Backbone bond lengths (Angstrom), bond angles and torsions (degrees), N, CA, C in turn:
res aa  C-N    CA-C-N  psi(-1)  N-CA   C-N-CA  omega(-1)  CA-C   N-CA-C  phi
1 X - - - 1.476 - - 1.527 108.53 -
2 X 1.326 117.83 132.36 1.474 121.09 -178.72 1.523 112.28 -58.48
3 X 1.326 115.52 146.26 1.482 122.82 178.16 1.526 108.92 -113.10
4 X 1.310 116.04 135.88 1.470 122.76 -178.61 1.505 109.04 -121.90
5 X 1.349 115.80 133.27 1.456 121.44 172.88 1.525 109.99 -104.42
6 X 1.338 115.40 145.80 1.463 119.58 179.32 1.520 110.64 -133.52
7 X 1.325 115.79 147.08 1.469 121.41 173.81 1.516 106.98 -104.23
8 X 1.352 115.64 135.31 1.455 120.42 -170.87 1.518 111.21 -129.52
9 X 1.326 115.23 141.21 1.455 121.95 174.03 1.519 107.56 -123.59
10 X 1.360 116.74 135.93 1.473 117.27 176.72 1.518 111.55 -153.80
11 X 1.311 112.46 150.45 1.484 122.66 170.38 1.518 105.24 -92.85
12 X 1.335 116.92 112.84 1.462 120.16 -173.65 1.525 115.12 -81.55
13 X 1.337 118.03 2.13 1.447 121.20 -172.30 1.519 114.57 -54.98
14 X 1.334 117.49 -39.41 1.466 121.16 -175.52 1.525 112.78 -103.69
15 X 1.338 117.25 11.86 1.447 121.46 -179.99 1.521 111.46 -107.96
16 X 1.307 116.38 149.26 1.474 122.82 175.97 1.521 110.57 -88.30
17 X 1.346 116.29 33.08 1.441 122.01 -179.96 1.519 111.57 99.14
18 X 1.351 114.96 -176.61 1.473 121.07 179.45 1.502 111.88 -74.14
19 X 1.292 119.02 -53.40 1.461 124.11 -166.64 1.528 113.73 -67.96
20 X 1.317 116.28 134.00 1.441 122.21 178.04 1.539 111.83 -56.78
21 X 1.336 114.57 133.20 1.458 120.49 178.20 1.522 108.27 -141.40
22 X 1.325 117.57 138.75 1.468 120.82 -178.20 1.502 113.44 -55.00
23 X 1.320 117.24 130.28 1.483 124.24 173.73 1.514 112.87 68.83
24 X 1.320 118.72 11.37 1.461 120.62 177.99 1.546 110.74 -120.79
25 X 1.307 115.09 149.16 1.478 119.89 178.36 1.506 109.00 -82.89
26 X 1.345 116.43 115.28 1.485 120.89 -179.84 1.507 110.98 -125.12
27 X 1.316 114.97 158.45 1.473 120.11 179.86 1.524 109.95 -65.63
28 X 1.322 117.14 -44.26 1.457 120.50 -178.25 1.516 112.16 -59.14
29 X 1.324 117.20 -48.46 1.454 118.74 -176.41 1.513 111.26 -68.82
30 X 1.333 117.13 -35.91 1.475 121.13 177.85 1.524 110.55 -61.87
31 X 1.302 116.52 -43.87 1.455 121.28 179.16 1.528 112.23 -69.29
32 X 1.317 115.88 -42.92 1.461 118.96 178.90 1.515 112.59 -62.07
33 X 1.327 116.45 -36.12 1.470 119.80 177.01 1.537 110.28 -66.13
34 X 1.310 117.00 -42.34 1.484 121.31 -178.45 1.521 110.56 -68.23
35 X 1.296 118.03 -47.15 1.482 121.57 179.87 1.529 110.10 -67.59
36 X 1.318 116.36 -36.66 1.461 119.65 177.00 1.505 112.25 -63.44
37 X 1.323 117.78 -34.43 1.459 120.96 176.54 1.500 111.16 -66.40
38 X 1.329 117.06 -37.94 1.466 120.87 178.68 1.529 110.24 -71.68
39 X 1.326 117.10 -38.74 1.467 121.36 -177.80 1.514 112.88 -78.35
40 X 1.357 115.66 -18.81 1.491 121.91 -174.18 1.509 109.73 62.50
41 X 1.305 117.86 30.79 1.469 124.39 177.22 1.509 107.55 -166.25
42 X 1.346 117.67 157.29 1.472 120.12 -179.49 1.516 114.12 -58.43
43 X 1.327 116.75 144.02 1.440 123.57 178.87 1.534 108.95 -127.12
44 X 1.334 117.21 135.04 1.462 121.82 178.51 1.498 109.61 -117.24
45 X 1.327 117.53 123.35 1.461 122.15 -176.68 1.510 112.34 -100.80
46 X 1.340 116.45 144.83 1.448 124.53 171.40 1.498 106.84 -119.89
47 X 1.357 118.35 124.76 1.438 122.79 -174.42 1.525 113.11 -104.26
48 X 1.326 115.46 159.89 1.480 120.82 177.64 1.517 110.39 -68.30
49 X 1.341 117.14 -30.68 1.449 120.96 -178.58 1.513 110.86 -157.37
50 X 1.329 116.06 142.64 1.465 120.98 -178.97 1.522 109.20 -94.90
51 X 1.327 117.02 95.29 1.448 121.12 -179.47 1.540 110.49 -72.10
52 X 1.331 116.56 150.73 1.448 123.12 -177.33 1.524 110.68 -85.11
53 X 1.325 115.95 172.88 1.454 122.76 175.97 1.538 109.94 -55.93
54 X 1.336 115.63 131.59 1.468 120.89 177.65 1.520 115.04 85.08
55 X 1.323 118.09 -7.12 1.452 121.45 -178.48 1.523 110.02 -91.36
56 X 1.327 117.42 141.44 1.448 124.23 -173.38 1.535 111.12 -101.80
57 X 1.317 115.51 168.36 1.476 120.28 175.73 1.529 107.89 -141.22
58 X 1.315 114.77 130.48 1.432 121.93 171.81 1.539 111.16 -92.84
59 X 1.359 115.91 -30.48 1.463 119.53 -175.23 1.520 110.28 -151.31
60 X 1.344 116.95 56.87 1.469 120.60 171.64 1.553 108.01 -68.08
61 X 1.316 116.10 149.80 1.456 122.05 177.45 1.512 108.73 -126.43
62 X 1.317 117.31 137.60 1.455 121.81 175.82 1.523 109.98 -142.30
63 X 1.332 116.11 166.04 1.477 118.89 174.94 1.505 109.70 -137.17
64 X 1.340 115.05 160.28 1.458 121.10 174.84 1.530 108.48 -151.71
65 X 1.322 115.22 154.96 1.469 122.96 176.80 1.526 107.85 -104.48
66 X 1.327 115.29 139.68 1.456 117.72 179.64 1.528 110.09 -156.88
67 X 1.323 114.72 150.32 1.470 121.00 175.08 1.509 111.11 -93.32
68 X 1.361 115.01 -8.41 1.463 120.54 -178.99 1.550 108.70 -68.74
69 X 1.314 116.55 135.20 1.457 122.03 -178.74 1.536 109.21 -101.56
70 X 1.334 114.91 107.84 1.457 121.77 177.55 1.517 107.92 -137.73
71 X 1.318 117.53 151.60 1.456 119.93 174.13 1.541 109.31 -77.02
72 X 1.315 118.70 157.43 1.490 119.09 175.52 1.517 111.35 -52.98
73 X 1.311 117.42 -41.03 1.458 121.00 178.69 1.545 110.15 -64.01
74 X 1.312 116.27 -38.73 1.465 119.67 179.81 1.526 111.30 -65.23
75 X 1.355 115.84 -43.27 1.449 119.40 175.32 1.512 111.71 -59.09
76 X 1.340 114.48 -48.88 1.475 120.88 -175.12 1.546 111.67 -60.97
77 X 1.318 115.87 -54.92 1.454 118.96 -176.24 1.525 111.16 -69.15
78 X 1.329 115.83 -39.09 1.445 119.84 -178.53 1.522 111.20 -63.85
79 X 1.340 116.34 -49.72 1.458 119.35 -179.27 1.519 112.28 -64.21
80 X 1.307 116.42 -43.71 1.482 119.29 -179.10 1.528 111.88 -64.29
81 X 1.311 117.21 -28.05 1.494 119.17 175.88 1.491 112.01 -71.04
82 X 1.357 116.34 -22.02 1.465 121.73 179.89 1.527 113.18 -93.39
83 X 1.331 116.34 -17.47 1.473 120.97 -173.32 1.524 112.60 -86.26
84 X 1.340 117.84 150.87 1.465 121.04 173.57 1.507 111.47 -71.27
85 X 1.310 116.35 172.66 1.480 120.85 -173.96 1.506 113.72 -65.44
86 X 1.337 119.44 -24.42 1.449 121.19 -173.05 1.530 115.05 -92.24
87 X 1.347 116.67 9.30 1.473 120.17 173.91 1.517 107.95 -148.89
88 X 1.360 115.73 140.08 1.471 120.13 -177.56 1.509 110.49 -153.02
89 X 1.337 116.00 145.86 1.461 120.34 170.62 1.524 107.85 -78.86
90 X 1.333 116.62 141.88 1.465 121.75 177.84 1.521 111.33 -103.74
91 X 1.345 116.46 -29.75 1.458 121.23 178.55 1.534 108.69 -160.11
92 X 1.333 115.00 159.67 1.456 123.19 178.01 1.531 107.01 -138.15
93 X 1.345 116.60 133.99 1.457 118.56 -177.99 1.537 110.63 -150.36
94 X 1.320 117.96 132.76 1.480 120.08 172.81 1.525 109.16 -65.54
95 X 1.319 115.90 143.07 1.469 122.17 179.86 1.510 109.45 -135.32
96 X 1.350 117.07 158.26 1.476 119.13 178.51 1.519 112.25 -66.99
97 X 1.323 117.69 159.90 1.431 122.82 -176.85 1.537 113.18 -59.23
98 X 1.318 117.97 -29.06 1.454 119.00 -178.03 1.556 112.99 -80.98
99 X 1.330 116.57 -4.36 1.436 118.01 174.89 1.522 110.59 -71.64
100 X 1.332 117.43 137.26 1.441 122.24 178.00 1.558 107.24 -137.68
101 X 1.312 117.40 121.83 1.464 121.10 -175.91 1.493 113.20 -53.68
102 X 1.336 116.90 -36.95 1.465 120.83 -178.07 1.522 111.76 -88.13
103 X 1.319 115.77 -55.01 1.479 119.53 -170.62 1.531 114.10 -78.71
104 X 1.330 118.34 -21.28 1.456 120.97 178.02 1.516 112.60 -82.95
105 X 1.321 118.36 -13.12 1.469 121.35 -177.71 1.518 111.60 -64.97
106 X 1.342 116.36 131.93 1.455 120.52 178.64 1.526 111.52 -88.43
107 X 1.326 116.88 -28.73 1.463 120.97 179.56 1.527 109.73 -162.08
108 X 1.316 114.13 156.38 1.448 120.74 175.82 1.523 108.65 -125.39
109 X 1.305 115.13 143.84 1.465 121.66 -178.90 1.533 108.62 -120.95
110 X 1.335 115.37 125.05 1.449 120.39 174.22 1.534 109.36 -117.56
111 X 1.302 115.51 146.99 1.459 120.41 170.54 1.516 110.52 -122.41
112 X 1.320 115.06 140.73 1.451 120.24 177.20 1.527 107.76 -117.89
113 X 1.325 115.40 120.61 1.479 121.25 -172.74 1.531 110.56 -103.41
114 X 1.326 114.64 130.47 1.475 121.47 -179.75 1.522 109.24 -124.52
115 X 1.331 116.05 128.18 1.464 121.56 169.87 1.519 106.07 -92.62
116 X 1.324 116.85 116.25 1.457 122.40 -172.83 1.535 110.61 -113.48
117 X 1.322 114.42 81.56 1.472 119.84 -179.76 1.516 108.78 -158.76
118 X 1.321 116.79 168.72 1.456 121.89 -178.92 1.533 113.08 -68.95
119 X 1.323 115.68 -41.59 1.470 120.86 -176.25 1.532 110.46 -84.67
120 X 1.294 118.05 137.37 1.448 122.16 175.20 1.515 109.51 -76.20
121 X 1.326 116.92 163.46 1.435 123.14 178.17 1.531 111.19 -105.93
122 X 1.319 116.08 131.66 1.469 119.49 175.79 1.533 110.34 -77.67
123 X 1.338 115.85 -36.28 1.476 120.39 -176.54 1.513 113.12 -77.20
124 X 1.332 117.74 -32.16 1.473 120.80 -175.22 1.528 112.88 -110.10
125 X 1.306 117.86 18.20 1.452 121.99 -174.53 1.534 113.50 -56.35
126 X 1.307 116.62 -37.04 1.480 119.78 -179.88 1.536 111.92 -104.90
127 X 1.322 116.61 10.78 1.465 118.62 -176.35 1.524 112.92 -125.31
128 X 1.310 116.54 10.79 1.477 120.99 177.22 1.509 109.50 -159.78
129 X 1.333 115.61 151.89 1.479 120.58 169.84 1.520 107.26 -77.46
130 X 1.322 116.80 149.23 1.454 121.41 -179.03 1.538 109.46 -121.28
131 X 1.337 115.63 118.58 1.462 121.72 -179.70 1.530 108.19 -124.42
132 X 1.325 115.87 120.33 1.466 119.70 -175.77 1.524 114.00 -81.33
133 X 1.329 118.01 -32.85 1.473 120.26 179.29 1.538 108.97 -73.37
134 X 1.344 116.58 133.88 1.444 121.05 -179.65 1.531 109.16 -60.69
135 X 1.358 114.99 127.47 1.451 120.92 -178.47 1.526 111.13 -94.33
136 X 1.300 115.19 139.37 1.461 122.85 176.30 1.517 107.93 -86.80
137 X 1.332 116.55 100.03 1.464 120.23 -175.37 1.537 111.69 -71.75
138 X 1.322 117.98 -26.60 1.459 119.55 176.85 1.515 111.00 -67.28
139 X 1.331 117.93 -41.61 1.447 121.27 175.64 1.502 110.24 -64.99
140 X 1.342 117.70 -40.56 1.471 121.34 178.05 1.523 111.89 -61.06
141 X 1.343 115.74 -41.99 1.461 119.79 179.29 1.508 111.83 -65.99
142 X 1.332 116.33 -37.40 1.480 121.03 177.89 1.538 109.68 -64.47
143 X 1.328 117.10 -40.08 1.457 120.86 179.07 1.542 110.39 -68.01
144 X 1.347 114.97 -40.17 1.462 120.36 179.78 1.527 110.88 -60.25
145 X 1.332 117.00 -38.41 1.464 120.42 -179.92 1.523 113.04 -59.67
146 X 1.334 116.55 -28.29 1.464 121.34 -179.31 1.535 111.96 -70.39
147 X 1.336 117.63 -17.20 1.438 120.55 -174.80 1.529 114.09 -100.65
148 X 1.315 116.74 -9.53 1.472 120.52 -178.21 1.516 111.10 -70.23
149 X 1.331 116.06 138.64 1.456 121.75 179.88 1.504 110.94 120.46
150 X 1.323 115.59 -174.80 1.462 121.39 179.64 1.536 108.94 -92.66
151 X 1.334 115.64 119.68 1.459 120.07 -175.09 1.516 110.29 -143.55
152 X 1.324 113.86 168.79 1.473 122.47 166.71 1.541 106.10 -85.51
153 X 1.343 115.43 109.79 1.463 120.51 -175.90 1.529 111.16 -98.64
154 X 1.337 117.83 35.96 1.466 121.75 -179.87 1.545 111.25 -57.13
155 X 1.299 117.26 -33.20 1.483 121.04 -177.84 1.529 111.39 -73.44
156 X 1.337 116.52 -5.80 1.458 120.60 -177.00 1.528 112.58 -121.33
157 X 1.314 117.16 14.14 1.453 120.22 -179.73 1.534 109.74 -109.64
158 X 1.356 114.61 148.91 1.450 119.44 176.99 1.492 111.56 -70.87
159 X 1.333 117.40 155.16 1.455 122.03 179.92 1.537 111.25 -60.23
160 X 1.333 115.71 -31.99 1.477 120.11 -177.22 1.507 112.44 -90.58
161 X 1.342 118.39 7.78 1.483 122.08 -179.85 1.501 109.29 -60.35
162 X 1.345 116.86 132.90 1.460 122.51 -175.83 1.532 112.38 -104.78
163 X 1.337 117.66 5.21 1.467 120.17 178.98 1.515 110.14 -61.86
164 X 1.323 116.68 139.31 1.466 121.35 -179.35 1.516 112.48 -69.14
165 X 1.334 116.61 -30.98 1.456 120.21 -178.54 1.522 110.03 -130.40
166 X 1.340 118.58 142.59 1.457 121.86 177.02 1.509 112.93 -87.77
167 X 1.337 117.27 1.23 1.462 121.51 -178.59 1.521 110.61 -77.93
168 X 1.298 116.75 124.56 1.460 123.03 177.94 1.522 108.62 -138.38
169 X 1.366 115.83 152.71 1.457 121.77 179.47 1.516 108.32 -108.67
170 X 1.307 116.16 104.07 1.460 122.19 179.13 1.534 107.54 -91.91
171 X 1.327 116.28 105.61 1.465 120.35 -173.04 1.531 113.41 -86.14
172 X 1.331 116.37 -21.61 1.473 119.31 178.31 1.536 109.21 -154.37
173 X 1.337 115.24 140.12 1.458 121.39 174.88 1.529 106.93 -148.13
174 X 1.323 116.49 108.87 1.439 121.37 -173.59 1.513 111.10 -122.90
175 X 1.338 115.40 156.58 1.462 122.63 177.36 1.518 107.32 -129.41
176 X 1.339 118.13 126.07 1.466 121.79 -178.89 1.522 110.18 -133.90
177 X 1.331 115.72 137.64 1.454 121.39 175.53 1.531 111.57 -113.32
178 X 1.311 116.55 137.46 1.453 123.39 170.22 1.500 107.94 -135.24
179 X 1.336 116.24 97.73 1.468 119.39 -177.05 1.523 110.44 65.87
180 X 1.325 115.78 -125.64 1.478 119.67 -177.78 1.525 113.64 -83.46
181 X 1.334 116.25 -3.31 1.479 120.88 -175.02 1.502 112.00 -103.98
182 X 1.339 115.21 137.47 1.455 122.38 175.05 1.505 108.27 -124.81
183 X 1.341 117.05 133.09 1.452 121.78 176.45 1.512 110.94 -120.91
184 X 1.303 115.20 126.78 1.478 122.57 171.97 1.534 106.67 -100.93
185 X 1.323 117.11 123.28 1.469 120.34 179.31 1.520 109.93 -116.67
186 X 1.311 115.44 126.93 1.480 122.31 -179.04 1.502 110.05 -120.68
187 X 1.344 115.78 132.46 1.477 122.28 178.22 1.524 107.89 -123.99
188 X 1.322 116.78 128.23 1.467 120.61 179.71 1.530 110.18 -151.93
189 X 1.321 114.79 166.28 1.465 118.10 175.43 1.526 110.29 -67.06
190 X 1.314 116.24 -34.44 1.461 122.87 177.51 1.521 107.63 -164.19
191 X 1.340 115.92 163.94 1.457 120.34 -178.21 1.550 110.11 -127.14
192 X 1.313 115.48 150.18 1.454 121.72 174.21 1.549 108.80 -81.78
193 X 1.327 115.55 164.19 1.457 121.20 177.69 1.542 110.15 -60.19
194 X 1.310 117.20 122.49 1.458 125.39 179.99 1.538 112.83 70.61
195 X 1.319 118.75 10.07 1.462 120.81 -174.29 1.533 111.32 -60.49
196 X 1.330 118.66 -48.37 1.473 119.57 -177.85 1.513 111.08 -67.26
197 X 1.328 117.06 -40.84 1.479 118.85 178.41 1.514 111.67 -65.02
198 X 1.310 118.54 -33.81 1.454 120.95 177.30 1.533 111.86 -73.96
199 X 1.312 115.50 -34.28 1.500 117.88 171.71 1.505 110.55 -64.27
200 X 1.342 116.81 -43.71 1.464 120.76 -179.71 1.533 109.57 -63.28
201 X 1.335 118.51 -39.90 1.445 120.80 177.64 1.522 111.86 -60.51
202 X 1.317 117.60 -42.13 1.442 121.74 177.70 1.514 111.58 -64.28
203 X 1.336 116.81 -44.41 1.461 120.31 -178.29 1.524 111.88 -66.83
204 X 1.337 115.90 -34.91 1.479 119.46 176.87 1.520 109.91 -64.64
205 X 1.335 116.59 -42.48 1.469 120.40 178.91 1.542 110.95 -60.63
206 X 1.318 115.88 -41.75 1.466 120.79 176.15 1.548 111.31 -65.65
207 X 1.337 115.12 -42.39 1.445 119.52 179.31 1.521 113.34 -62.25
208 X 1.310 116.89 -30.60 1.469 122.72 178.38 1.537 111.87 -77.95
209 X 1.317 116.60 -14.54 1.459 121.01 -176.99 1.495 113.39 87.99
210 X 1.345 117.39 8.50 1.464 121.15 177.75 1.511 111.75 -67.59
211 X 1.340 115.23 -34.12 1.460 121.29 178.53 1.548 109.62 -136.78
212 X 1.341 119.27 154.16 1.459 121.74 178.30 1.534 109.59 -79.34
213 X 1.335 118.51 163.18 1.451 122.08 179.01 1.529 113.79 -54.81
214 X 1.323 117.13 -37.72 1.460 121.26 -178.74 1.507 114.59 -64.79
215 X 1.336 116.73 -13.85 1.452 120.94 178.64 1.532 111.19 -62.01
216 X 1.337 115.51 -28.36 1.471 119.73 -179.74 1.531 110.48 -59.83
217 X 1.314 116.98 -41.82 1.478 121.62 178.38 1.534 110.48 -66.80
218 X 1.315 117.29 -40.07 1.455 121.71 178.64 1.506 111.51 -61.59
219 X 1.324 116.34 -45.85 1.460 120.94 179.22 1.528 110.62 -65.73
220 X 1.332 117.56 -43.70 1.455 121.03 179.41 1.523 111.05 -58.50
221 X 1.325 115.93 -49.45 1.463 119.26 -175.81 1.540 112.53 -73.34
222 X 1.343 116.36 -21.93 1.467 119.86 177.85 1.514 113.02 -73.10
223 X 1.341 118.03 -25.49 1.474 123.54 176.15 1.557 112.26 56.98
224 X 1.319 115.22 27.92 1.481 119.74 -177.63 1.517 108.28 -121.24
225 X 1.325 115.91 110.92 1.475 120.21 -178.71 1.516 111.49 -59.85
226 X 1.321 118.79 -33.61 1.460 121.48 -177.46 1.512 113.18 -68.55
227 X 1.327 118.18 -13.22 1.481 122.67 -179.89 1.512 111.27 -96.31
228 X 1.349 116.62 1.08 1.454 121.55 -178.47 1.532 109.87 -93.68
229 X 1.326 116.95 175.54 1.450 122.15 176.64 1.511 111.08 -74.41
230 X 1.327 117.07 172.13 1.445 121.41 177.62 1.546 110.39 -67.64
231 X 1.303 115.32 149.06 1.458 121.06 179.16 1.557 108.60 -65.60
232 X 1.321 116.07 132.41 1.460 120.61 178.06 1.515 111.25 -69.23
233 X 1.325 120.03 151.88 1.464 123.41 -178.96 1.538 113.49 -57.55
234 X 1.337 115.11 147.35 1.465 119.31 179.87 1.523 112.85 -66.55
235 X 1.318 118.30 -26.47 1.470 121.96 -172.56 1.542 112.13 -58.85
236 X 1.344 116.58 -26.70 1.473 118.79 -175.46 1.509 114.06 -86.03
237 X 1.327 118.95 -5.51 1.462 120.88 -169.62 1.542 113.03 -97.81
238 X 1.336 115.58 134.97 1.460 122.66 178.84 1.533 110.34 -130.71
239 X 1.335 117.13 128.74 1.464 120.45 165.80 1.512 104.92 -74.69
240 X 1.316 115.70 106.07 1.453 120.65 -166.43 1.538 114.29 -89.10
241 X 1.337 114.55 -37.28 1.487 119.65 -177.33 1.508 109.05 -164.04
242 X 1.327 115.10 144.79 1.461 122.15 171.10 1.517 107.15 -119.73
243 X 1.327 116.87 124.44 1.449 120.35 -174.95 1.543 109.67 -104.09
244 X 1.357 113.99 135.52 1.458 122.52 -177.94 1.538 110.15 -124.26
245 X 1.297 117.36 157.56 1.490 119.63 174.86 1.528 110.00 -54.27
246 X 1.322 115.93 145.41 1.467 121.32 -176.20 1.510 112.31 -62.81
247 X 1.320 117.95 -22.41 1.454 121.36 -178.25 1.522 112.73 -60.40
248 X 1.322 117.09 -27.21 1.473 121.40 179.35 1.540 112.19 -76.57
249 X 1.331 116.29 -19.15 1.474 122.09 177.06 1.529 113.01 51.57
250 X 1.346 116.11 42.49 1.448 119.81 178.20 1.529 109.99 -78.03
251 X 1.318 117.19 154.17 1.484 118.90 178.43 1.517 110.26 -61.50
252 X 1.314 116.02 147.45 1.462 121.16 178.22 1.536 108.10 -72.89
253 X 1.345 114.99 166.10 1.464 118.26 176.80 1.500 110.66 -57.06
254 X 1.328 119.47 150.89 1.455 122.52 -177.69 1.509 112.19 -60.55
255 X 1.332 118.07 154.11 1.465 120.35 179.00 1.533 111.03 -62.79
256 X 1.336 115.85 155.48 1.446 119.40 -179.95 1.519 111.38 -61.11
257 X 1.349 114.43 157.55 1.453 119.16 177.68 1.530 112.37 129.34
258 X 1.353 117.69 -6.25 1.452 119.01 -174.52 1.519 115.71 -83.72
259 X 1.368 117.97 -16.94 1.461 119.50 -177.65 1.522 107.56 -155.73
260 X 1.361 114.28 173.21 1.467 118.74 177.81 1.513 111.54 -58.64
261 X 1.350 116.79 -32.60 1.457 121.15 -178.56 1.515 111.05 -65.17
262 X 1.339 118.57 -21.80 1.432 121.94 179.05 1.532 112.79 -63.46
263 X 1.333 115.28 -25.02 1.456 119.52 -174.65 1.517 112.79 -79.56
264 X 1.333 117.04 -3.33 1.465 119.84 -176.29 1.534 110.98 -110.07
C-alpha cells in the first residue's frame, strides 16, 4: 500500500495536543478526519513527535498508508479545504515503505520563544512565554552550554514520561536575543516528555539571576526532577524542524516568516 508523508503547521493553542484522545480536540484527529474525507476512507497518521496541549508546530512531519489514489496537489488542497484555520498541510509527498515519520528522523529541532518586556502582547499571548524581569542571555547561554552532549536527562523529564531510557544526545542548545524577544533553540536526536520546557524553565531561572549558570550542571548530574526549576509554559514551544536523511528527499522546513520566532 502506498505511503504518503505530509508536512504540517499548527497553532496548538486550542488543541489538547497531537495525540487523539476521546472527547478532546487534537491535531491528529483533526488531520485524520480531513485526510479521511479526501481519501473517502479512514486514515491513520504517525507523527515525528507528539506535541503537548498548547504547543505549536512550524514543521511537524507525519505519514499514512492509503489505497486512495490522489495527486500530492489533490491531497494538499483537498485536506486544507477540510481543515480549520489553526492547522494546515504545507506539503505532501509519496515516500518509500521503509520511511517512518518517527523512527527515520535523524534530529528534531525545537524553539522556545520568550517575550521579555514589561508589557504583555495581545498578538502573541498564546504563542510565546512572557517574562517581565530582564533576562541575562549571556548567563542563560553559559548554562545552556553545560547541557550539550549525551547525558541522562532524568532531571528534565516529566513524571509521566514513557520513554524507556532518559539518555538523550543534545547536539545544540543556543540562546539568542533580538530586542524584546529571546529564542532558545534545542537540537537533539530525540526529546523526553517536557524536556525542552524544563530546559527553558531552568534557563529562565538562570536568566533572572535566581541561580548561577553552573546550576545547570548540578541539576543535570542530580537526575532529580524535583530539584529543577518549574516547567516553562507550553505557549512558547514550537516543533521547528524534523531532519531526515537526504535519501528521502523531503521538502526542507518552510522559509522564515510564519511566527515571531522567525525573526530571530
